[in-house]
C-alpha positions in Angstrom: 68.2 -132.6 23.7 69.8 -135.6 23.1 73.5 -136.0 25.1 75.5 -137.5 22.2 74.3 -134.1 20.3 75.5 -132.0 23.4 78.9 -134.2 23.3 79.5 -133.6 19.7 78.9 -129.9 20.0 81.5 -129.7 22.8 83.8 -131.7 20.7 83.4 -129.9 17.9 84.4 -126.8 20.2 87.4 -128.1 21.5 88.4 -129.2 17.8 87.9 -125.4 16.7 90.0 -123.6 19.9 92.6 -126.4 19.2 92.7 -125.4 15.6 92.7 -121.6 16.0 95.7 -122.0 18.7 97.6 -123.7 16.2 97.1 -121.7 13.6 98.0 -118.1 15.9 101.3 -120.2 17.0 102.0 -120.6 13.3 101.5 -116.7 12.9 103.6 -115.9 15.7 106.7 -118.0 14.3 106.6 -116.4 10.9 110.0 -114.4 10.7 109.6 -110.8 11.2 110.0 -108.5 8.0 111.4 -105.4 9.6 112.8 -102.4 7.2 114.7 -99.2 8.1 113.3 -95.8 8.2 114.8 -92.6 9.0 114.2 -91.2 12.7 112.8 -87.9 11.2 111.6 -86.4 7.7 113.4 -84.0 6.0 111.5 -81.1 7.3 111.6 -82.5 10.8 115.5 -82.8 10.5 115.4 -78.9 9.2 113.5 -78.0 12.2 115.7 -79.9 14.6 118.9 -77.8 13.2 117.0 -74.6 13.1 116.2 -75.4 16.8 119.8 -76.2 18.0 121.3 -73.6 15.9 118.6 -70.8 17.4 119.3 -72.3 20.9 122.4 -73.6 21.6 122.4 -73.4 24.6 119.4 -76.0 25.2 119.1 -79.5 24.7 117.0 -80.7 21.6 115.2 -84.0 22.0 113.3 -85.5 18.9 110.4 -88.0 18.8 109.7 -87.9 22.3 106.8 -90.4 23.3 104.2 -88.9 25.7 104.9 -91.6 28.3 108.1 -90.1 28.7 106.4 -86.8 29.6 103.3 -87.5 31.5 101.8 -90.4 33.5 98.5 -91.5 34.9 97.1 -93.9 37.4 94.8 -96.5 35.5 95.6 -98.0 32.0 92.0 -96.3 30.7 94.1 -93.2 31.3 97.4 -94.3 30.1 95.9 -95.4 26.7 94.8 -92.0 25.8 98.2 -90.8 25.5 100.9 -93.8 25.1 101.0 -94.1 21.6 101.4 -90.4 21.1 104.8 -89.0 20.3 106.2 -85.1 20.4 108.0 -83.5 17.7 110.6 -81.8 19.7 111.0 -81.2 23.4 113.2 -78.3 24.1 114.9 -78.8 27.5 117.3 -76.6 29.9 121.0 -77.7 30.0 119.5 -79.6 33.5 117.0 -81.4 30.9 114.1 -79.5 32.6 111.4 -79.2 30.0 111.2 -75.5 28.4 108.4 -76.4 25.9 107.0 -79.1 23.4 107.5 -78.2 20.1 105.2 -79.4 17.2 106.2 -79.0 13.4 102.9 -79.3 11.8 102.3 -79.7 8.0 99.6 -81.1 5.2 99.1 -84.2 7.5 97.7 -82.0 10.4 95.0 -80.5 7.8 91.4 -81.6 9.4 93.1 -83.0 12.6 92.8 -79.5 14.4 90.2 -81.2 17.0 93.2 -83.9 18.0 96.1 -81.5 17.9 94.0 -79.1 20.5 93.6 -82.6 22.5 97.0 -83.4 22.5 97.6 -79.8 23.7 95.2 -79.8 26.5 96.8 -83.1 27.2 100.4 -82.0 27.9 99.0 -78.3 29.3 97.5 -80.5 32.1 100.8 -82.0 32.8 102.1 -78.7 33.2 104.1 -78.5 29.6 103.5 -75.6 27.0 103.3 -76.4 23.5 104.4 -74.0 20.4 103.1 -75.1 16.9 104.8 -73.8 13.7 103.4 -74.7 10.4 106.0 -73.0 8.6 109.8 -72.9 9.8 110.2 -69.8 11.9 113.3 -67.6 11.3 116.0 -68.3 14.4 115.3 -64.8 15.7 111.8 -65.4 15.9 111.9 -68.8 17.4 114.7 -67.3 20.3 112.0 -64.5 20.9 109.2 -67.3 21.4 111.5 -69.1 23.7 112.6 -66.0 25.5 108.7 -64.7 25.9 107.8 -68.1 27.5 110.5 -67.9 29.9 109.6 -64.5 31.0 105.9 -65.4 31.4 106.9 -68.3 33.7 109.8 -66.2 35.6 112.3 -68.4 34.5 115.9 -67.4 33.3 116.0 -66.4 30.3 119.0 -68.1 28.4 122.0 -65.9 27.8 
């Protein structure tokens, strides 16, 4: 291949990458267009209030990132959970996790395998996940938590 063609190809590549860099810089300078959204859906808000009412001695955290609950060595492992969020985390007054609570709705239909994988991940880290497709009664919710605490040998809240 003649040297001038090699030089021409190199010059074309340099020009291409320079244009690409300029384009990326221009994109990053565009103003962000952000919009508010509710922290929880109406259904999640209803479950949040149910948890607070049924278990007033507990602390209810909502929309908790898995990265606040679990850690692992290496990016490959962390990438498996870093964008996942638990609906609710029920904690003792000392902020020890009692259970992760998931409120399943129609969006979970067909995603049962993913839900099992999420639950298995949390179980591996020592957490119990309680899933509710429908709103339990206050009494049923309280009974579920008391049963869980009894199984673990923890003190049942009064």
